[in-house]
C-alpha positions as CSV (number, residue, x, y, z in Angstrom):
1,M,10.6,26.6,45.9
2,P,8.6,23.0,45.7
3,H,8.6,21.8,42.0
4,L,5.4,23.0,40.8
5,L,3.3,20.2,39.7
6,S,3.4,18.6,42.5
7,H,1.5,20.7,44.1
8,P,-2.3,18.9,45.0
9,H,-4.9,19.1,42.9
10,P,-7.8,21.9,43.7
11,R,-10.0,21.1,45.8
12,R,-13.0,22.2,43.5
13,P,-13.8,19.8,40.7
14,L,-12.5,21.6,36.9
15,P,-15.3,19.5,34.8
16,K,-15.8,22.5,31.7
17,A,-11.8,22.0,31.5
18,A,-12.1,18.7,31.4
19,G,-14.9,19.1,28.8
20,L,-13.4,21.6,26.4
21,L,-10.2,18.8,26.3
22,A,-12.3,16.1,25.6
23,L,-14.1,18.4,23.2
24,L,-10.7,19.7,21.4
25,A,-9.8,15.7,21.5
26,A,-12.8,14.5,19.8
27,A,-12.6,17.3,16.9
28,L,-9.1,15.9,16.2
29,T,-9.9,12.4,16.0
30,A,-13.2,13.5,13.7
31,C,-11.0,15.4,11.3
32,T,-8.0,13.3,11.1
33,S,-9.8,9.8,11.3
34,T,-9.2,7.7,8.4
35,A,-12.6,6.2,8.9
36,T,-15.8,6.1,6.6
37,S,-18.4,8.3,8.4
38,A,-22.1,7.8,8.1
39,A,-22.5,11.5,6.0
40,H,-19.8,10.3,3.5
41,P,-20.5,6.3,2.9
42,A,-17.8,5.9,0.3
43,A,-14.7,8.3,1.7
44,V,-12.2,5.9,2.1
45,D,-12.7,4.2,-1.2
46,T,-12.7,7.9,-2.9
47,T,-9.6,9.1,-1.0
48,V,-7.3,11.6,-3.3
49,A,-5.4,13.0,-0.7
50,Q,-3.8,12.2,2.8
51,L,-2.3,15.6,4.0
52,T,-0.3,15.6,7.3
53,G,0.5,18.9,9.3
54,A,2.5,19.7,12.6
55,G,3.4,22.3,14.5
56,S,1.4,25.2,16.9
57,T,-0.3,24.2,19.4
58,F,-1.7,27.7,19.3
59,D,-3.9,26.9,15.7
60,A,-4.8,23.7,17.4
61,P,-8.5,24.2,18.3
62,F,-9.1,26.3,14.8
63,F,-7.1,23.5,12.9
64,N,-9.4,21.1,14.8
65,L,-12.7,22.0,13.8
66,A,-11.7,23.8,10.5
67,F,-10.3,20.4,9.1
68,H,-13.0,18.7,10.4
69,A,-15.9,21.1,8.2
70,Y,-13.5,20.5,5.2
71,R,-13.4,16.7,5.8
72,Q,-17.7,16.9,5.7
73,D,-17.3,18.6,2.0
74,H,-14.6,17.2,0.7
75,P,-14.7,13.8,1.9
76,G,-12.0,12.4,-0.2
77,V,-9.0,14.6,1.5
78,T,-7.9,13.4,5.1
79,V,-6.1,16.0,6.7
80,R,-3.9,14.8,9.7
81,Y,-2.1,17.6,12.3
82,A,0.2,16.8,15.1
83,A,0.0,20.1,17.8
84,V,3.6,19.3,18.7
85,G,4.4,23.0,19.0
86,S,5.7,25.3,16.5
87,S,9.6,24.7,16.7
88,A,8.9,20.8,16.5
89,G,6.4,21.9,13.7
90,I,8.9,23.7,11.4
91,A,11.8,20.9,12.1
92,R,8.9,18.0,10.6
93,F,8.2,20.4,7.6
94,A,12.3,20.9,7.4
95,A,12.7,17.1,7.0
96,G,10.2,16.7,4.9
97,Q,8.1,14.7,7.4
98,V,4.7,16.8,6.7
99,N,2.8,18.3,3.7
100,F,2.6,21.6,6.2
101,G,4.1,23.0,9.5
102,A,2.7,26.0,11.9
103,T,4.2,28.3,13.6
104,D,2.7,31.3,15.6
105,V,6.5,33.5,14.3
106,P,7.7,32.9,10.7
107,A,10.2,30.6,10.2
108,S,13.4,31.9,9.5
109,T,16.4,31.2,7.1
110,A,18.2,29.5,8.9
111,D,15.2,27.6,10.5
112,L,14.4,26.2,6.9
113,A,17.8,25.9,5.8
114,G,18.7,23.2,3.5
115,A,14.6,21.9,3.8
116,S,14.3,18.7,2.2
117,G,11.3,20.4,-0.1
118,G,13.0,23.0,-1.5
119,P,12.3,26.8,-1.1
120,A,9.4,27.1,1.4
121,L,6.2,30.2,1.1
122,Q,4.8,31.1,4.7
123,V,1.0,32.0,4.5
124,P,-0.7,33.7,7.7
125,A,-3.4,31.2,8.6
126,V,-5.2,32.6,12.0
127,L,-5.2,36.2,14.2
128,G,-5.4,35.1,18.0
129,A,-4.4,36.6,21.0
130,V,-1.9,35.7,24.3
131,A,-3.7,35.5,27.3
132,V,-2.2,35.9,30.8
133,A,-4.1,33.0,32.5
134,Y,-4.3,33.1,36.7
135,N,-5.4,30.5,39.4
136,V,-6.2,32.7,42.4
137,Q,-10.2,31.9,43.9
138,T,-9.5,35.3,45.5
139,L,-9.8,37.2,42.6
140,T,-13.5,36.6,41.2
141,N,-15.2,40.1,40.4
142,T,-12.7,41.6,37.9
143,P,-10.1,40.5,36.1
144,L,-6.4,41.4,37.3
145,K,-4.8,44.3,36.1
146,L,-1.0,44.2,34.8
147,T,0.9,46.9,33.3
148,G,3.7,44.7,30.9
149,P,6.5,45.9,33.4
150,V,5.1,44.3,36.7
151,L,4.8,41.2,34.3
152,A,8.0,41.1,33.3
153,K,9.2,41.0,36.5
154,I,6.9,38.1,37.6
155,F,8.3,36.0,35.1
156,L,11.6,37.3,35.8
157,G,11.1,35.9,39.4
158,Q,11.2,39.5,40.8
159,I,8.0,39.8,42.2
160,T,7.3,36.4,44.0
161,R,4.0,37.0,46.2
162,W,0.2,38.3,44.9
163,N,0.3,40.5,47.5
164,D,3.1,42.4,46.0
165,P,2.9,46.3,46.5
166,A,3.2,46.4,42.7
167,L,0.5,44.0,42.3
168,T,-2.0,45.7,45.0
169,A,-0.8,49.4,43.7
170,L,-2.4,48.2,40.3
171,N,-5.4,46.4,41.5
172,P,-6.9,48.4,45.0
173,G,-9.3,46.4,46.5
174,A,-9.0,43.5,45.4
175,S,-7.8,40.4,47.5
176,L,-4.6,39.6,46.8
177,P,-3.5,36.5,49.1
178,D,-0.1,36.5,50.9
179,T,0.9,33.3,48.9
180,Y,3.9,32.6,46.5
181,I,3.4,33.0,42.7
182,N,3.6,29.8,41.1
183,V,5.0,30.6,37.3
184,I,4.1,28.5,34.6
185,H,6.1,28.8,30.7
186,R,5.9,26.4,28.1
187,A,8.8,23.9,28.1
188,D,8.5,22.9,24.2
189,G,10.0,25.4,21.5
190,S,6.7,27.7,21.1
191,G,5.5,30.6,18.8
192,T,2.7,31.6,21.8
193,T,6.3,31.6,23.6
194,Y,7.7,34.0,20.6
195,I,4.2,36.6,21.3
196,F,4.4,36.6,24.6
197,S,8.6,37.4,24.7
198,N,8.0,39.7,22.1
199,Y,5.7,41.7,24.2
200,L,8.0,41.4,26.9
201,S,10.9,42.8,25.5
202,D,9.3,45.7,23.9
203,V,7.8,46.9,27.0
204,S,10.8,45.7,29.5
205,P,13.9,46.5,29.0
206,A,15.4,44.2,32.0
207,W,13.5,41.6,29.6
208,A,14.8,42.3,26.1
209,A,18.5,41.7,27.8
210,S,17.7,38.6,29.1
211,P,16.1,36.4,28.5
212,G,14.7,37.9,25.4
213,T,12.4,37.3,22.3
214,G,12.2,33.6,21.0
215,R,10.3,30.3,20.8
216,S,12.7,29.0,23.7
217,L,14.3,30.8,26.5
218,H,16.2,29.9,29.1
219,W,13.8,30.9,32.1
220,P,14.7,32.8,35.2
221,A,11.7,31.1,37.1
222,G,8.8,29.1,37.2
223,A,8.1,25.5,35.6
224,G,7.6,24.3,32.5
225,A,4.6,22.3,30.4
226,Q,4.1,20.6,27.0
227,G,2.0,23.2,24.7
228,N,-0.7,25.5,25.4
229,A,-3.2,22.5,26.9
230,G,-0.2,21.4,29.2
231,V,0.3,24.8,30.1
232,A,-3.9,25.7,30.8
233,K,-3.9,22.1,32.7
234,A,-1.0,22.9,34.6
235,I,-2.5,26.4,35.9
236,S,-6.2,24.8,36.5
237,R,-4.6,22.0,38.8
238,T,-1.7,24.5,40.3
239,P,-3.1,26.9,42.8
240,Y,-1.7,30.8,42.8
241,S,0.0,29.8,39.8
242,I,-0.2,32.1,36.3
243,G,1.0,31.7,32.5
244,Y,0.4,32.1,29.3
245,V,-1.8,30.7,26.9
246,E,-3.8,31.0,23.7
247,R,-6.8,33.0,24.4
248,S,-9.5,29.9,23.1
249,Y,-7.3,27.5,25.7
250,T,-9.4,29.3,29.0
251,T,-12.5,28.6,27.4
252,G,-14.9,27.0,29.6
253,T,-12.1,27.0,32.7
254,D,-12.5,28.5,35.6
255,L,-9.3,30.6,34.9
256,G,-9.3,34.2,35.2
257,Y,-7.4,36.2,32.5
258,A,-5.7,39.3,32.9
259,A,-6.2,42.8,31.7
260,I,-3.5,44.4,30.2
261,A,-2.2,47.5,30.2
262,N,-1.8,48.6,26.6
263,R,0.4,51.1,24.8
264,D,-2.5,54.0,25.4
265,G,-3.0,53.3,29.2
266,H,-5.9,51.0,28.7
267,Y,-6.6,48.1,30.3
268,V,-7.6,45.8,27.7
269,T,-8.7,41.7,27.8
270,P,-8.5,39.6,25.0
271,T,-11.8,39.8,23.4
272,P,-12.4,39.4,19.5
273,A,-12.5,43.1,19.2
274,A,-9.6,43.9,21.1
275,I,-7.4,41.6,18.9
276,A,-9.1,43.4,15.7
277,A,-8.0,46.8,16.8
278,A,-4.5,45.7,17.6
279,A,-4.1,44.5,13.9
280,S,-6.1,47.2,12.4
281,A,-3.1,49.4,13.3
282,K,-0.9,47.4,11.3
283,P,-2.8,46.4,8.2
284,A,0.0,45.5,6.3
285,I,2.6,42.3,7.5
286,T,4.5,40.2,5.4
287,A,6.7,37.1,6.8
288,A,9.7,39.9,7.6
289,D,7.9,42.2,9.2
290,F,4.6,40.4,11.2
291,S,4.6,41.5,15.1
292,I,1.7,43.1,16.2
293,V,2.5,43.1,19.9
294,N,2.0,46.7,22.2
295,Q,0.2,48.5,19.2
296,P,-1.2,51.9,19.6
297,G,-4.7,52.2,20.1
298,P,-7.2,52.6,23.4
299,A,-8.8,49.5,22.5
300,A,-5.7,47.3,21.2
301,Y,-5.2,44.4,23.0
302,P,-1.5,43.8,23.4
303,I,-0.5,40.2,23.3
304,S,-1.9,39.3,19.8
305,G,-0.5,38.0,16.7
306,Y,-0.8,35.9,13.3
307,S,0.2,32.5,13.0
308,W,1.5,31.0,9.8
309,I,1.6,28.1,7.4
310,L,4.8,26.9,5.8
311,I,4.3,25.3,2.8
312,S,6.7,24.2,0.0
313,A,6.8,26.1,-3.3
314,R,7.0,23.5,-5.6
315,Q,4.9,20.6,-4.9
316,P,6.5,17.2,-5.5
317,S,2.6,15.6,-6.3
318,Q,0.2,17.2,-8.6
319,P,-2.4,15.8,-7.1
320,A,-1.4,16.3,-3.1
321,G,-0.6,19.8,-3.9
322,Q,-3.7,20.7,-5.3
323,A,-5.8,19.1,-2.5
324,L,-3.1,21.2,0.0
325,V,-3.5,24.5,-2.0
326,A,-7.1,24.1,-2.4
327,L,-7.6,23.3,1.5
328,L,-5.2,26.1,2.9
329,G,-7.8,28.8,-0.1
330,W,-10.5,27.5,2.1
331,L,-8.8,27.6,5.2
332,T,-7.9,31.3,4.9
333,G,-10.8,32.6,3.0
334,P,-14.5,31.0,4.2
335,G,-12.7,28.5,6.8
336,Q,-11.6,31.7,8.7
337,S,-15.8,31.8,10.2
338,Y,-14.7,28.9,12.2
339,A,-11.7,30.6,13.8
340,A,-14.6,33.4,15.0
341,T,-16.7,31.2,17.0
342,L,-13.8,29.8,19.1
343,G,-12.4,33.5,20.0
344,Y,-10.1,34.0,17.3
345,V,-9.9,36.4,14.7
346,P,-11.0,35.9,11.0
347,L,-8.0,37.8,8.8
348,P,-8.5,40.7,7.9
349,T,-9.6,41.6,3.8
350,A,-5.8,42.6,3.1
351,I,-4.4,39.8,5.1
352,Q,-6.5,36.7,3.5
353,Q,-5.0,38.7,-0.2
354,L,-1.8,38.2,1.0
355,A,-2.8,34.6,1.7
356,T,-4.0,34.4,-1.2
357,A,-1.5,35.7,-3.4
358,T,0.9,33.6,-1.7
359,L,-0.8,30.3,-2.3
360,A,-0.8,31.4,-6.5
361,R,3.1,31.1,-6.2
362,V,3.1,27.2,-5.7
363,T,3.0,25.1,-8.1
364,G,3.6,21.7,-9.4
365,P,6.3,19.0,-10.5
366,G,6.0,21.1,-14.2
367,G,6.1,24.6,-12.6
368,Q,2.7,25.3,-13.5
369,S,0.9,27.1,-10.4
370,L,-1.7,24.9,-8.2
371,A,-4.2,27.5,-7.4
372,R,-7.8,27.2,-9.0
């Protein structure tokens, strides 16, 4: 098989995809800029905290929009977020290079061993889903239907053509071409990969045996791309391809996304209602018991999951620590309204309460709580 990304660009332009990426880039620039805004002419002079974060690309559209909105009402707080993937975000946080990290799977004890900032807390940040996106121009009327075992076989390299009998049986009447399936996966350490592989491990014994569940995997098929945006772009540019991305990365593009057979046998797409249904089947989560893949319920989307923020339990600076706790308190509370506008699901009430209780444990240099 030729190198995946060497395929020519599809003939049809993708202005919507380009527009989405440009919008996200503009939002990131806006939310991280230290320039004085017209609405807050004294923003530079009144800066009281410059906060930095790194990690999940799953979270990036939400963070970009929410941090920009927060800056409008808090001109003294600057937030810079680097969407570098969950593994890199955990590493930067552990090395003390950022104030907070973001990951779509809670960091392990081994991940945080020897963290320069001391013991860390993990705060639920947002609820979303992993969509199985594809670029097949003949599939235009209804979503491609996939079961978990068939999806696993595609990513294992065992189903290699779009008109394989396993796919035609699930999609009677669909125009499935006699063409090679180009598989695209993450090349970097990714919490999105963790959620996706956690689901495949739950539905496929063969996948569970190898490559299994993790942020980084030994992929048996396909080619890699960096970040959710990179995977979405690669799928858009590669005819007859399939991959996985956080749901919002398909918005405004020509990509289709599959309806996945859930635990009850219903085919479900990653709508906010379906993601919320998956979360409601497991209302209590912790950083040690967090997976909500393949939950029961006729409406539940089976590849759903929470993302998490890493924060040092004891902050070295009182002002910066208070600003960080205030930011995250807003993000996991009123700021959830911005998640809803992008196709994520606002944190359920019980999970918002978990976030609030976790942030209340953050202390300053003298050991006093920084929650207000």
